[in-house]
DRENMI-827200 format. One record per residue: residue number from 1; residue in three letters; x, y, z of N, C-alpha, C, O, CB in turn. Coordinates in steps of 0.2 Angstrom, whole numbers. Glycine has a CB too. Example, Ala and Ser with C-alpha at 12.3 -4.5 7.8 and 13.67 -1.06 7.14 Angstrom:
2
- sese  kolmi  n.xx  n.yy  n.zz  ca.xx  ca.yy  ca.zz  c.xx  c.yy  c.zz  o.xx  o.yy  o.zz  cb.xx  cb.yy  cb.zz
- 1  ALA  66  -28  39  62  -22  39  66  -16  39  71  -17  42  57  -22  45
- 2  SER  64  -11  35  68  -5  36  64  0  39  67  6  40  70  -3  29
END
This chain:
191
- sese  kolmi  n.xx  n.yy  n.zz  ca.xx  ca.yy  ca.zz  c.xx  c.yy  c.zz  o.xx  o.yy  o.zz  cb.xx  cb.yy  cb.zz
- 1  UNK  615  239  565  618  246  570  609  248  568  605  245  565  627  253  566
- 2  UNK  608  256  571  601  258  571  608  264  567  614  265  568  594  261  580
- 3  UNK  602  269  562  608  274  559  615  276  563  621  275  560  604  280  559
- 4  UNK  612  279  570  618  282  574  617  278  582  612  276  585  618  292  575
- 5  UNK  623  277  583  624  273  589  628  278  595  634  277  595  628  267  586
- 6  UNK  624  282  600  627  284  603  630  281  612  626  277  615  624  289  602
- 7  UNK  634  281  614  637  280  619  641  286  624  644  291  623  640  277  616
- 8  UNK  637  282  632  641  289  636  647  285  642  645  281  647  634  295  640
- 9  UNK  652  288  641  657  282  647  655  287  654  653  292  653  667  282  646
- 10  UNK  656  285  658  658  287  663  663  286  668  662  281  670  655  288  664
- 11  UNK  669  290  670  674  287  673  678  291  676  674  296  678  676  285  668
- 12  UNK  683  291  678  689  296  686  694  296  681  697  291  678  692  291  696
- 13  UNK  695  302  680  703  305  678  707  300  681  707  296  686  705  313  682
- 14  UNK  712  299  675  718  297  675  716  288  672  720  283  671  721  299  682
- 15  UNK  709  288  674  708  281  671  709  278  664  711  272  663  703  279  673
- 16  UNK  707  282  660  708  282  651  704  280  648  703  277  643  712  278  648
- 17  UNK  698  284  653  692  285  650  689  288  641  684  287  638  691  288  656
- 18  UNK  695  293  641  693  298  637  699  297  632  699  300  627  692  305  639
- 19  UNK  703  292  633  706  287  629  704  282  624  704  281  618  710  285  632
- 20  UNK  700  279  629  695  273  626  691  275  622  691  272  617  691  270  631
- 21  UNK  684  281  623  683  284  618  688  285  611  689  282  605  680  289  621
- 22  UNK  691  289  612  694  291  606  697  284  602  696  283  595  699  296  608
- 23  UNK  701  278  607  702  272  601  694  268  600  694  263  596  708  266  604
- 24  UNK  690  270  602  686  266  599  683  271  594  682  268  590  681  262  604
- 25  UNK  682  277  592  681  281  586  686  280  581  684  279  575  681  289  588
- 26  UNK  693  279  583  698  277  577  696  270  573  697  269  566  707  276  581
- 27  UNK  694  265  579  691  260  577  686  259  573  686  254  569  689  258  581
- 28  UNK  680  265  573  675  264  569  677  268  562  675  266  556  669  265  573
- 29  UNK  679  273  564  682  278  557  686  273  553  685  273  547  687  285  560
- 30  UNK  689  270  557  694  264  550  689  260  548  692  258  543  702  259  552
- 31  UNK  683  256  549  679  253  547  675  257  541  671  254  536  676  251  552
- 32  UNK  676  263  541  670  267  534  664  270  539  658  269  537  666  259  526
- 33  UNK  666  273  545  661  274  549  660  283  549  664  286  545  662  270  556
- 34  UNK  655  288  554  657  292  554  656  292  561  652  288  564  656  297  549
- 35  UNK  660  295  564  661  296  573  664  304  575  667  308  572  669  289  575
- 36  UNK  661  303  582  662  309  586  664  305  593  662  300  596  654  314  588
- 37  UNK  670  309  595  674  307  602  676  313  607  681  317  605  681  305  600
- 38  UNK  673  315  612  675  319  615  672  321  622  666  321  623  674  324  611
- 39  UNK  677  323  628  675  320  634  673  329  634  674  333  630  682  316  640
- 40  UNK  668  329  643  665  333  645  670  334  653  668  329  656  658  332  644
- 41  UNK  674  337  657  676  337  659  679  346  661  683  348  657  677  333  657
- 42  UNK  678  350  665  684  356  668  691  354  670  693  350  667  683  360  673
- 43  UNK  695  358  675  699  357  677  700  350  681  705  350  684  699  363  680
- 44  UNK  697  346  682  696  341  688  704  339  688  707  338  683  690  334  686
- 45  UNK  707  337  692  712  330  696  710  324  693  705  322  691  711  329  705
- 46  UNK  715  322  694  716  312  694  709  311  700  708  313  706  728  308  699
- 47  UNK  706  307  696  700  304  703  694  307  702  688  305  702  702  307  712
- 48  UNK  694  312  700  688  316  699  682  311  693  684  307  689  691  323  697
- 49  UNK  678  312  694  673  312  690  671  314  683  668  319  683  670  313  692
- 50  UNK  670  309  677  673  313  670  668  311  665  668  305  665  681  309  668
- 51  UNK  664  312  661  659  309  656  663  310  649  666  315  648  652  314  655
- 52  UNK  663  305  643  665  305  638  660  304  635  655  303  637  670  301  637
- 53  UNK  662  303  628  655  302  622  658  299  616  663  301  614  651  310  619
- 54  UNK  653  294  613  655  293  605  648  293  602  643  293  605  659  285  603
- 55  UNK  648  294  596  640  293  593  646  290  587  652  291  587  634  301  590
- 56  UNK  642  286  583  644  282  578  640  281  572  635  277  574  646  275  582
- 57  UNK  638  281  565  637  283  562  636  281  556  642  280  554  639  284  563
- 58  UNK  632  279  550  633  276  546  634  280  539  636  279  533  629  271  546
- 59  UNK  629  289  542  629  294  539  634  299  542  638  297  546  622  296  537
- 60  UNK  632  304  540  637  310  542  632  313  549  626  312  550  638  318  534
- 61  UNK  636  315  554  634  316  559  634  325  562  640  327  563  637  311  563
- 62  UNK  631  327  562  630  336  563  625  338  567  620  342  566  629  340  556
- 63  UNK  627  332  573  625  335  581  632  336  584  637  333  583  621  328  585
- 64  UNK  632  342  589  638  342  591  635  344  598  634  350  599  642  347  587
- 65  UNK  633  339  602  632  341  608  633  334  613  633  329  610  625  346  608
- 66  UNK  633  335  620  633  328  624  628  323  623  623  326  621  633  329  631
- 67  UNK  629  317  624  623  312  622  619  314  630  622  315  636  627  302  620
- 68  UNK  613  313  628  608  313  633  604  307  634  601  306  639  604  319  632
- 69  UNK  603  303  629  599  297  629  603  293  624  602  293  618  592  299  627
- 70  UNK  607  288  628  615  285  628  609  278  624  604  275  626  622  285  640
- 71  UNK  613  277  620  610  269  618  616  263  621  616  257  620  609  269  608
- 72  UNK  620  266  624  623  262  628  626  268  633  627  274  632  628  255  625
- 73  UNK  627  264  639  633  266  645  638  264  646  637  258  646  632  265  650
- 74  UNK  643  265  646  649  262  652  652  265  657  656  270  657  654  260  649
- 75  UNK  651  262  662  656  260  666  660  259  669  662  254  672  655  258  667
- 76  UNK  666  267  668  673  264  670  675  263  677  681  261  677  678  267  668
- 77  UNK  671  263  682  673  266  688  666  263  691  661  267  691  674  274  688
- 78  UNK  665  256  694  660  256  698  658  259  705  652  259  708  661  250  699
- 79  UNK  664  262  707  661  268  712  657  274  712  656  277  717  665  270  715
- 80  UNK  656  275  705  652  282  702  646  280  703  642  285  704  652  284  696
- 81  UNK  642  274  703  637  271  705  634  271  711  629  269  711  638  267  704
- 82  UNK  636  272  716  635  275  722  635  283  723  633  286  728  640  271  727
- 83  UNK  637  287  717  637  295  718  634  298  709  635  304  707  648  299  721
- 84  UNK  634  296  708  630  297  703  626  293  696  627  288  693  633  300  701
- 85  UNK  621  297  695  615  293  691  619  292  685  621  297  682  607  297  690
- 86  UNK  622  285  683  624  285  677  619  283  672  620  285  666  630  281  677
- 87  UNK  613  281  674  605  280  669  603  284  669  598  283  666  599  277  670
- 88  UNK  605  291  671  600  298  668  599  297  661  604  296  657  604  306  670
- 89  UNK  592  298  659  594  299  652  592  293  649  589  292  644  602  302  650
- 90  UNK  594  287  653  594  279  648  586  279  646  582  281  648  596  271  652
- 91  UNK  586  275  640  579  275  636  579  267  639  583  264  642  578  278  625
- 92  UNK  572  264  636  572  257  633  575  255  630  576  258  625  569  255  630
- 93  UNK  580  249  631  584  247  628  592  248  627  596  246  623  582  248  625
- 94  UNK  592  252  632  600  255  633  602  248  637  599  244  640  601  264  640
- 95  UNK  609  248  634  615  243  637  617  247  643  616  253  643  622  240  631
- 96  UNK  621  244  647  625  247  651  630  242  653  628  236  656  622  250  655
- 97  UNK  634  243  652  645  238  653  647  243  658  648  249  658  654  241  644
- 98  UNK  647  239  663  651  241  670  656  236  673  656  229  673  645  242  677
- 99  UNK  661  242  675  668  236  678  667  235  684  667  239  688  675  239  679
- 100  UNK  666  228  684  663  226  691  664  219  690  665  215  685  654  228  693
- 101  UNK  665  219  697  669  210  697  662  205  699  662  199  699  676  208  705
- 102  UNK  656  210  700  647  209  703  645  206  696  646  206  690  642  216  705
- 103  UNK  639  201  701  637  199  693  632  203  690  629  208  693  633  192  693
- 104  UNK  631  202  684  627  210  682  617  211  685  613  216  684  627  211  671
- 105  UNK  615  204  688  608  207  691  611  211  699  607  213  702  602  199  692
- 106  UNK  616  211  700  617  214  708  618  220  706  616  225  709  623  210  714
- 107  UNK  622  222  700  622  231  698  616  231  695  614  237  696  628  233  692
- 108  UNK  612  228  690  605  229  687  599  232  694  595  236  694  601  219  682
- 109  UNK  601  228  700  598  232  706  600  239  707  596  244  708  599  227  712
- 110  UNK  606  238  708  611  246  709  606  251  704  603  255  706  622  246  706
- 111  UNK  607  250  698  604  254  694  596  256  694  594  262  693  604  250  688
- 112  UNK  592  252  696  588  253  697  582  255  688  577  258  687  590  259  703
- 113  UNK  585  252  684  582  252  676  578  247  675  576  243  679  587  250  671
- 114  UNK  574  247  668  570  243  668  572  237  663  577  236  659  564  247  668
- 115  UNK  566  230  664  570  225  659  570  224  654  570  218  652  570  219  660
- 116  UNK  571  230  648  571  229  643  579  233  644  580  235  638  565  230  639
- 117  UNK  583  235  648  590  234  649  593  230  650  593  226  654  592  236  651
- 118  UNK  598  232  645  602  223  646  610  226  651  614  230  648  605  217  636
- 119  UNK  611  224  655  616  226  660  623  218  658  623  212  657  611  225  669
- 120  UNK  629  223  658  636  216  657  642  220  664  643  225  666  642  217  644
- 121  UNK  643  215  665  648  214  669  655  213  668  655  208  665  647  210  672
- 122  UNK  663  216  667  669  214  667  673  217  672  673  224  673  672  215  661
- 123  UNK  677  213  676  680  212  680  687  218  677  693  217  676  680  204  680
- 124  UNK  685  223  676  692  226  668  695  230  673  696  236  671  689  233  659
- 125  UNK  697  229  679  701  233  683  707  224  684  713  224  683  696  239  690
- 126  UNK  704  220  688  708  215  689  713  212  682  718  209  683  703  210  693
- 127  UNK  707  214  675  712  210  670  717  214  667  722  211  664  709  208  664
- 128  UNK  717  222  669  721  226  669  727  224  674  732  220  671  717  232  672
- 129  UNK  728  225  678  731  221  685  734  215  681  740  216  679  724  219  693
- 130  UNK  731  211  679  734  204  679  739  207  669  744  204  669  725  196  679
- 131  UNK  738  209  666  739  209  661  746  213  662  752  210  661  733  213  657
- 132  UNK  745  221  664  752  226  664  752  227  670  756  232  671  751  234  660
- 133  UNK  750  226  676  749  228  683  750  234  685  755  236  688  753  224  687
- 134  UNK  744  239  682  740  242  681  733  243  684  729  238  682  742  242  676
- 135  UNK  731  248  687  723  247  687  720  253  683  717  258  685  719  248  695
- 136  UNK  720  251  677  719  257  670  715  253  668  717  247  666  725  259  664
- 137  UNK  708  254  667  702  246  666  701  250  658  695  251  656  692  246  674
- 138  UNK  704  252  656  699  257  648  702  250  642  698  248  638  704  271  645
- 139  UNK  706  249  641  707  244  638  702  237  638  698  235  633  712  244  640
- 140  UNK  704  232  646  697  228  644  690  232  644  685  228  642  696  223  649
- 141  UNK  688  238  645  681  239  646  684  240  637  678  240  634  676  245  652
- 142  UNK  688  242  632  683  245  626  683  237  624  679  235  620  687  251  618
- 143  UNK  686  233  626  686  224  623  678  225  623  675  226  618  691  217  631
- 144  UNK  673  223  629  669  222  632  664  225  629  658  223  628  670  223  638
- 145  UNK  665  232  626  660  237  622  661  233  615  657  233  610  663  246  622
- 146  UNK  666  232  616  666  229  607  662  221  604  661  218  599  676  227  605
- 147  UNK  662  220  611  658  214  611  652  213  612  649  209  610  660  210  614
- 148  UNK  648  220  616  643  219  618  639  223  611  633  223  608  642  221  627
- 149  UNK  643  228  609  638  231  604  641  230  595  639  233  590  638  241  606
- 150  UNK  647  226  595  647  222  589  650  229  585  650  226  579  640  217  586
- 151  UNK  652  236  584  654  241  581  657  239  579  658  240  573  655  245  582
- 152  UNK  663  235  582  671  232  577  672  224  580  668  220  583  681  238  582
- 153  UNK  677  223  576  677  214  577  682  217  582  683  223  584  680  208  570
- 154  UNK  686  211  584  691  211  590  696  211  586  699  217  586  691  204  595
- 155  UNK  699  207  582  702  211  577  704  217  574  710  218  574  702  209  575
- 156  UNK  700  223  570  699  227  571  702  232  577  707  236  576  694  226  571
- 157  UNK  698  230  582  698  234  587  707  231  591  710  236  593  691  232  592
- 158  UNK  708  228  591  716  226  592  720  229  588  725  231  592  719  218  589
- 159  UNK  721  232  581  723  235  579  725  241  579  731  243  579  720  234  577
- 160  UNK  718  245  580  718  253  582  721  252  588  727  255  588  710  256  584
- 161  UNK  720  250  594  724  249  602  732  250  597  736  255  596  722  237  608
- 162  UNK  732  244  595  740  244  593  744  252  590  749  254  592  742  238  587
- 163  UNK  739  255  585  741  259  583  742  264  587  747  268  586  739  259  580
- 164  UNK  736  264  591  733  273  596  740  272  602  743  277  604  721  273  602
- 165  UNK  743  265  604  747  265  609  753  263  607  757  262  612  745  263  613
- 166  UNK  753  262  602  761  262  599  763  269  598  769  270  598  762  258  591
- 167  UNK  760  273  598  763  280  597  767  284  604  772  288  604  755  285  596
- 168  UNK  763  280  611  767  283  616  768  280  622  768  282  628  765  290  617
- 169  UNK  768  271  618  771  268  624  774  261  620  771  258  615  765  268  632
- 170  UNK  781  260  626  786  254  624  782  247  623  776  248  624  793  252  630
- 171  UNK  783  240  620  781  236  617  777  232  622  772  229  620  785  235  613
- 172  UNK  781  232  629  778  228  634  772  229  636  767  225  637  781  227  639
- 173  UNK  771  237  638  763  241  638  760  238  632  759  232  634  762  251  637
- 174  UNK  760  239  626  755  239  621  753  232  620  747  231  619  758  241  614
- 175  UNK  758  227  622  755  219  623  752  218  627  747  215  625  759  213  623
- 176  UNK  753  220  634  747  219  639  743  224  638  739  224  642  749  219  646
- 177  UNK  743  229  634  735  231  634  731  228  628  726  230  627  734  240  633
- 178  UNK  735  223  624  731  219  619  729  214  620  725  210  617  735  217  614
- 179  UNK  731  212  625  730  206  628  723  207  634  719  203  635  738  205  631
- 180  UNK  725  214  638  718  216  641  713  217  636  707  218  639  719  222  644
- 181  UNK  712  218  631  708  221  628  704  214  624  698  214  624  711  227  625
- 182  UNK  708  208  621  707  202  620  702  201  627  696  200  626  715  198  620
- 183  UNK  706  200  633  702  194  640  696  201  640  691  199  638  708  192  652
- 184  UNK  696  207  640  689  210  641  683  208  637  677  207  639  689  217  640
- 185  UNK  686  205  629  681  206  626  678  197  628  672  196  626  683  208  618
- 186  UNK  680  195  629  681  188  629  677  187  637  672  184  636  690  185  628
- 187  UNK  678  190  644  678  189  648  668  194  651  666  193  656  685  189  649
- 188  UNK  667  197  648  662  202  649  656  196  649  656  191  645  660  209  642
- 189  UNK  651  197  657  648  194  656  640  197  657  639  202  661  650  191  659
- 190  UNK  634  194  653  626  199  653  624  195  655  626  189  654  622  202  647
- 191  UNK  618  199  660  616  196  665  607  200  664  603  198  668  622  197  671
END
């Protein structure tokens, strides 16, 4: 991992994007790294586009601003590919992790990015529906992101999902999210 890894999340209100950024930060913090997790949105309602950010570093983080040139872009809602430029500020080598049943090659064409950028897809919405019956793709997206970046092991991520969701939800919901996270990790495809 480089000194600092910057991640920009794109999602819609109500999909758990902000929660996913916070859970990732908790998992990285448990691993002894310095982290930031913060959203960028106003008074939007459910369904409105939003961004969230993570910074993960082995050193103290002193920068406190949105991620402008991300190392990783995570797209929780693929419909955003048609309405906003999720590749804005992407640099050579930026990886894209997109919630989509489509092949990564199709998504690459839609993003109009260079050959040095990697594109990964995972059908996170379908996984969420299978695992706990709601179109909340945040857990499978977390699993896919951790597989792509190697930031934390699947075991550590699952422990932090258990801790984070255990404060708010019944055991059935927690178990569904754990399975969804595991499946996102296992089912992400590279193109």
